[in-house]
C-alpha positions in Angstrom: 115.9 93.3 80.8 114.7 89.8 81.9 116.9 87.0 81.7 115.5 83.6 80.4 117.8 80.7 81.2 117.7 77.6 78.9 119.4 74.3 79.4 119.5 73.2 75.8 121.4 74.7 72.9 118.6 76.8 71.7 114.8 77.5 72.2 112.4 78.3 69.4 110.6 81.6 69.4 107.2 79.8 69.9 108.5 78.0 72.9 110.0 81.1 74.3 106.7 82.9 74.1 105.0 80.1 75.9 107.7 79.8 78.5 107.4 83.5 79.3 103.5 83.1 79.6 103.0 85.6 76.7 100.8 82.9 75.2 99.2 80.0 76.7 99.8 77.4 74.0 102.1 76.8 70.9 99.1 76.9 68.6 98.7 80.7 69.4 102.2 81.6 68.5 101.6 82.0 64.7 98.6 84.5 65.2 100.5 86.3 68.0 103.5 86.9 65.7 101.2 88.1 62.9 99.3 90.6 65.2 102.4 91.8 67.4 105.9 93.2 66.9 108.5 90.9 68.0 112.2 91.7 67.5 115.2 89.4 67.8 118.5 91.1 68.1 116.8 94.3 66.8 115.3 92.7 63.6 111.6 92.0 63.2 110.7 88.4 63.4 107.4 86.4 62.6 108.8 82.8 62.4 107.7 80.9 65.5 110.4 78.2 64.6 113.2 80.9 64.8 115.9 79.4 66.9 117.0 81.6 69.9 120.6 80.9 71.3 122.3 82.3 74.3 123.0 86.1 74.2 120.1 86.7 71.9 117.9 89.7 72.8 114.1 89.5 72.2 111.7 92.4 72.6 108.0 91.6 72.9 105.1 93.7 74.1 107.5 96.5 75.2 109.5 94.0 77.4 113.1 93.1 76.7 114.5 89.6 77.4 117.9 88.0 77.1 118.4 84.3 76.5 121.1 82.8 78.8 
């Protein structure tokens, strides 16, 4: 599991995908979430604005991440 450290209260799912270099721009987030399975704390998620807080676990493209 990879750890993603943030220095704010939260990060949005779209920002997270860009930060992890899964997408190259925020504009790609909506389409990426339509075409790929992403889970947040074990639940399917398709909202790019979903807020991710510390200790949240995200799974995307077979990789697991933890926000810290």
